[in-house]
C-alpha atoms as one frame of an Amber mdcrd trajectory, in Angstrom:
protein
   5.780  23.975   8.244   6.415  22.509   4.794   8.253  19.265   4.263  10.957
  21.161   2.377  11.546  23.435   5.348  11.663  20.483   7.728  14.129  18.757
   5.415  16.359  21.847   5.344  16.343  21.966   9.118  17.166  18.275   9.178
  20.180  18.884   6.920  21.493  21.476   9.350  21.023  19.041  12.231  22.712
  16.280  10.229  25.889  18.366   9.986  26.175  18.299  13.776  25.244  14.634
  14.046  27.882  13.645  11.492  30.681  14.772  13.816  29.053  13.896  17.139
  31.064  11.451  19.231  29.704   8.096  20.275  29.660   9.305  23.887  27.370
  12.200  23.002  25.064  10.106  20.824  24.790   7.332  23.398  24.021   9.867
  26.117  21.228  11.223  23.935  19.793   7.733  23.443  19.786   7.092  27.182
  18.210  10.509  27.778  15.506   9.643  25.248  14.824   6.358  27.041  14.635
   8.011  30.452  12.313  10.728  29.138   9.931   8.183  27.621   9.574   6.426
  30.959   9.233   9.669  32.916   6.567  11.028  30.565   4.659   7.785  30.051
   1.327   9.214  31.323   1.152  11.898  28.622   2.154   9.366  25.959  -0.599
   6.982  27.047  -3.159   9.791  27.113  -2.310  10.649  23.498  -2.385   6.981
  22.560  -5.849   6.523  24.045  -7.073   9.371  21.819  -5.814   7.462  18.763
  -7.291   4.184  19.996 -10.699   5.769  20.564 -10.656   7.242  17.072  -9.522
   3.899  15.662 -12.323   2.007  17.357 -14.834   4.530  16.039 -13.368   4.197
  12.550 -13.718   0.425  12.708 -10.030  -0.503  12.671  -9.438  -4.226  13.048
  -8.407  -5.760  16.351  -4.979  -6.553  14.882  -4.375  -2.929  13.840  -5.590
  -1.639  17.183  -3.216  -4.014  18.953  -0.262  -2.718  16.903  -1.356   0.833
  17.694  -1.874   0.318  21.424   0.647   1.381  24.057   0.720   0.683  27.765
   3.316   1.295  30.455   4.977  -2.047  29.730   5.252  -1.372  26.013   6.665
   2.097  26.588   9.224   0.634  28.980  10.141  -1.937  26.328  10.600   0.772
  23.710  12.822   2.689  26.127  14.873  -0.444  26.834  15.444  -0.849  23.091
  17.051   2.608  23.033  19.326   1.675  25.929  20.350  -1.498  24.118  21.057
   0.596  21.033  23.370   2.811  23.060  25.444  -0.255  23.919  25.997  -1.186
  20.263  29.180  -0.224  18.397  29.085   3.080  16.524  29.473   2.408  12.788
  30.503   5.979  11.933  34.211   6.263  11.267  34.743   2.506  10.964  37.474
   1.709   8.445  35.958  -0.678   5.910  39.281  -1.203   4.179  42.600   0.564
   3.908  46.058   0.260   2.439  49.182   2.139   1.495  49.410   2.479  -2.266
  52.721   1.852  -4.130  53.223   5.608  -4.436  52.975   6.085  -0.672  49.441
   7.468  -0.544  47.442   6.168   2.419  43.966   5.057   1.370  41.069   4.463
   3.767  37.402   3.763   3.104  35.358   4.834   6.129  31.702   4.699   7.109
  29.817   8.005   7.130  26.134   8.841   7.774  23.697   9.198   4.884  22.628
  12.601   6.217  18.827  12.901   6.179  16.770   9.712   6.261  13.036   9.781
   5.574  10.923   6.930   6.923   7.307   6.276   5.922   5.508   3.722   8.075
   2.140   2.502   9.255   0.355   2.338  12.606   3.148   1.198  14.926   4.170
   3.936  17.387   7.194   1.874  18.442   8.645   2.428  14.950   8.689   6.165
  15.682  11.131   5.641  18.530  13.092   2.808  16.916  13.628   4.801  13.727
  14.600   7.976  15.567  17.080   6.046  17.704  18.783   4.073  14.945  19.075
   7.191  12.790  20.624   9.194  15.607  23.069   6.421  16.551  24.216   6.175
  12.935  24.607   9.963  12.695  21.523  10.676  10.586  18.679  13.152  11.020
  15.249  11.480  10.794  12.145  12.733   9.025   9.307  10.519  10.265   6.004
  10.176   8.456   3.744   7.858  10.395   0.151   6.809   9.931  -2.737   9.198
  10.491  -4.211   6.604  12.853  -1.251   7.197  15.210  -1.139  10.990  14.902
  -1.470  11.842  18.592   0.755   9.006  19.792   3.537   9.907  17.374   3.285
  13.606  18.190   3.632  12.876  21.909   6.558  10.503  21.368   8.438  12.906
  19.096   7.886  15.804  21.506   9.498  13.727  24.258  12.374  12.635  22.030
  13.115  16.147  20.752  13.262  17.533  24.277  15.628  14.759  25.349  17.882
  15.183  22.313  18.131  18.920  22.947  18.851  18.386  26.645  21.699  16.059
  25.617  23.285  18.828  23.565  22.260  17.739  20.075  19.876  19.556  17.696
  16.211  18.827  18.358  15.702  18.821  14.590  17.588  15.531  14.470  14.096
  14.068  15.001  11.129  15.557  13.173   7.588  14.331  12.585   5.844  15.161
   9.318   2.150  15.989   9.077   0.093  12.818   8.656  -3.273  14.474   8.106
  -3.024  14.241   4.303  -1.062  12.408   1.636   0.579  15.655   0.542   3.415
  15.241   3.039   4.188  11.786   1.634   4.294  13.159  -1.913   6.542  16.043
  -0.872   8.880  13.724   0.995   9.145  11.353  -1.968  10.103  14.266  -4.204
  12.544  16.014  -1.870  15.564  14.855  -3.852  18.622  16.848  -2.845  17.189
  17.513   0.615  16.496  13.921   1.688  19.281  11.406   1.065  17.363   8.154
   1.317  13.792   7.031   1.914  12.785   3.825   3.725   9.157   2.629   3.580
   7.968   0.219   6.290   4.564  -1.348   5.900   2.401  -3.365   3.558   2.984
  -4.180  -0.087   0.834  -1.294  -1.347   2.736   1.330   0.660   6.127  -0.007
  -0.384   5.148  -0.272  -4.051   3.832   3.299  -4.089   7.019   4.713  -2.576
   9.296   2.701  -4.872   7.379   3.668  -8.012   6.724   7.345  -7.269   9.763
   8.548  -5.321  12.566  10.594  -6.859  14.533  10.189  -3.617  16.615   6.969
  -3.518  14.603   4.222  -1.806  15.670   1.177   0.190  12.857  -1.318  -0.349
  11.888  -3.307   2.724   9.525  -5.819   4.022   7.198  -7.708   1.699   7.673
 -11.368   2.528   5.980 -14.199   0.680   8.308 -16.628   2.453   8.394 -20.327
   1.550   9.258 -23.489   3.451  10.279 -26.395   1.220  10.112 -29.861   2.776
  12.601 -31.941   0.805  12.531 -35.645   0.035  15.245 -36.151   2.658  13.535
 -34.155   5.402  13.122 -35.395   8.969   9.312 -35.366   9.182   9.023 -34.576
  12.901  11.501 -31.697  12.663   9.847 -30.432   9.497   6.421 -30.288  11.163
   7.827 -28.389  14.159   9.834 -25.908  12.083   6.995 -25.241   9.646   4.517
 -24.679  12.483   6.900 -22.203  14.107   7.551 -20.419  10.814   3.821 -19.946
  10.264   2.359 -19.443  13.729   5.045 -17.964  16.010   3.795 -14.540  14.942
   1.349 -14.139  12.097   1.770 -10.497  11.133   5.494 -10.260  10.398   7.284
 -10.162   7.050   9.413 -13.204   7.939   6.420 -15.447   8.657   6.050 -18.399
   6.279   3.168 -17.889   3.859   3.739 -20.852   1.515   4.639 -24.504   2.074
   6.037 -26.779  -0.630   6.216 -30.519   0.000   8.172 -33.074  -2.024   5.801
 -35.746  -3.342   7.862 -38.590  -1.878   7.278 -37.396   1.715   3.720 -36.107
   1.303   2.100 -39.232   2.772   4.266 -39.087   5.890   4.383 -35.309   6.302
   1.052 -33.800   5.270  -1.331 -35.607   7.660   0.497 -34.487  10.855   1.268
 -31.079   9.352  -2.309 -30.365   8.326  -3.521 -31.532  11.734  -1.053 -29.226
  13.515  -2.034 -26.254  11.354  -5.728 -26.931  11.962  -5.155 -27.119  15.705
  -3.369 -23.757  15.503  -6.341 -22.252  13.667  -4.553 -21.859  10.335  -6.568
 -22.146   7.122  -4.768 -24.139   4.435  -5.180 -23.036   0.819  -3.975 -26.144
  -0.986  -3.459 -27.655  -4.405  -5.617 -30.687  -5.355  -2.853 -33.017  -4.144
  -2.976 -31.373  -0.711  -6.779 -31.317  -0.579  -6.765 -35.104  -0.913  -5.420
 -35.341   2.639  -8.072 -33.197   4.364 -11.578 -31.942   3.687 -10.686 -28.745
   5.535  -8.285 -27.639   2.798  -9.548 -24.679   0.758  -8.747 -24.953  -2.979
  -5.780 -22.696  -3.738  -5.744 -20.181  -6.566  -2.802 -18.564  -8.345  -3.429
 -15.498  -6.202  -3.137 -17.580  -3.026   0.380 -18.677  -3.940   1.350 -15.035
  -4.573  -0.159 -13.670  -1.342   1.604 -12.386   1.747  -1.269 -13.239   4.093
  -0.053 -11.781   7.410  -2.889 -13.833   8.879  -3.779 -17.390   9.905  -3.612
 -18.631   6.318  -1.005 -20.548   4.333  -0.778 -21.831   0.750   0.434 -25.422
   0.324   1.469 -27.361  -2.768   3.077 -30.717  -3.538   6.072 -30.600  -5.909
   7.810 -33.427  -7.763  11.384 -32.242  -7.223  13.710 -29.667  -5.750  13.832
 -28.136  -9.229  10.066 -27.666  -9.141  10.267 -26.092  -5.665  12.914 -23.614
  -6.821  10.852 -22.775  -9.912   7.780 -22.146  -7.739   9.768 -19.883  -5.400
  11.280 -17.966  -8.304   7.775 -17.368  -9.631   6.001 -16.383  -6.442   8.719
 -15.381  -3.935   9.499 -11.806  -2.967  13.211 -12.210  -2.264  12.817 -12.070
   1.510  13.405 -15.455   3.228  13.190 -19.006   1.900  13.784 -22.229   3.840
  14.665 -25.815   3.012  14.151 -28.656   5.484  16.373 -31.588   4.572  18.978
 -34.039   5.844  20.661 -34.007   2.440  23.748 -31.797   2.320  23.710 -31.778
  -1.486  20.041 -30.725  -1.614  20.736 -27.942   0.873  23.720 -26.701  -1.180
  21.679 -26.777  -4.373  18.779 -24.886  -2.806  21.024 -22.239  -1.235  22.873
 -21.684  -4.513  19.774 -21.377  -6.672  17.249 -19.534  -4.516  17.418 -15.756
  -4.885  16.545 -14.244  -1.490  17.968 -11.961   1.170  18.112 -14.912   3.582
  18.030 -18.664   3.018  17.396 -20.972   5.959  18.547 -24.582   6.133  16.619
 -26.600   8.742  15.564 -23.438  10.562  12.437 -21.278  10.800  11.996 -18.267
   8.532  11.270 -16.274  11.693  15.021 -15.996  12.356  15.452 -13.345   9.657
  15.665 -10.473  12.099  18.351  -8.017  13.143  18.111  -9.008  16.785  18.200
 -12.731  16.030  21.230 -12.213  13.775  23.015 -10.409  16.583  22.913  -6.997
  14.898  20.848  -5.351  17.617  18.861  -2.433  16.257  17.149  -2.898  12.902
  15.374  -0.388  10.675  13.817  -3.053   8.470  14.642  -5.978   6.198  15.776
  -4.994   2.724  14.546  -7.210  -0.099  16.495  -5.409  -2.791  20.092  -5.928
  -3.863  21.662  -2.478  -4.021  23.290  -0.929  -0.957  21.772  -3.255   1.642
  20.123  -6.660   1.662  18.519  -8.468   4.595  18.222  -7.060   8.133  19.385
  -3.440   8.146  21.325  -2.654  11.279  23.401   0.403  12.115  26.106  -0.140
   9.446  23.411  -0.300   6.751  22.327   3.234   7.741  25.687   4.540   6.551
  27.451   5.122   3.272  31.228   5.356   2.827  33.803   7.872   1.727  37.434
   7.487   0.729  40.065   9.412   2.651  43.383   9.712   0.822  46.373  11.077
   2.749  49.591  12.115   1.042  52.617  14.302   1.577  52.575  16.709  -1.316
  51.877  13.905  -3.785  51.496  14.879  -7.453  50.124  12.709 -10.222
């Protein structure tokens, strides 16, 4: 079936979803969760097929780990759907309202986008997360996963479609596009008028390709060259602990710190324990000459290092002479995701927050907190690094648009 035909079927399904009650949608989410658990053996069999092919193709251990499912992971994915069912339904929420001087009643309410296309890499959990958050927000989902997860995604979507249909909603609310060639990606990116919005989730290359080549509106997510700036007024012990967490708590996420900037006045006190902690954690430091003076293990940093989202046990480190210099560095190399300042100076914190252009700015906290769950939003489709429509963690409300409802009584203009 062509992408255009799948998109047309999704539009029909979206009409039903748009008026579905929260009770019906939540029941479908719970049914999806129950079905995943009940049919875990067939999901794991499909997943093992993908893993075997991945091992033969020489996929890295990190990619294979992201691809792998087991009974515990499937149960966790199912639990995420149940948690989603407990979240408020954004559809129909009144964003603002008033009675105009002429007596007209004006309301701005949240409505679904309609059809949401999602292009993502080898994480089967995204298949379920994306299907669930789209359904809860009243949208039909067109899912285009990685070819390395073909069998896993097909098994998961088969389970989800059956559960959605059993709950009384259209099975075409969840559809999986062919991942065997790039043609389906190209068709999806050009399905303007059939697909309402496209969300890419993955590495910088994937996101850049979708943003540059799509005629469908795109919400840009993910790329995170996140910085931690250790200010002159920082508490050294706290700064070491926060920086270590920001870099090492999980290496492969977009909110992991990739660059560290240190004010020259605290370099002598901060860098020796920080470099020692990073070395103990197995992190390679790519440092400026000032940083290299503190440790022979420091690799000389290049311009490319400071611009890199490593997603690995690497970090770029530089010494700066001022907060102004730190902000200038971030403006040059940052990606607008998450930036952090560690300081006991309220004025420095205010200055940094006001001048740094990012979706999230942390003051004395790890960059790893930029997350829908950590923010209390629950379900998250990704972290938007752009400024139009949505910015930061995208929860259920960010998967909606709005419409104005104007109620009168025979009013004439």
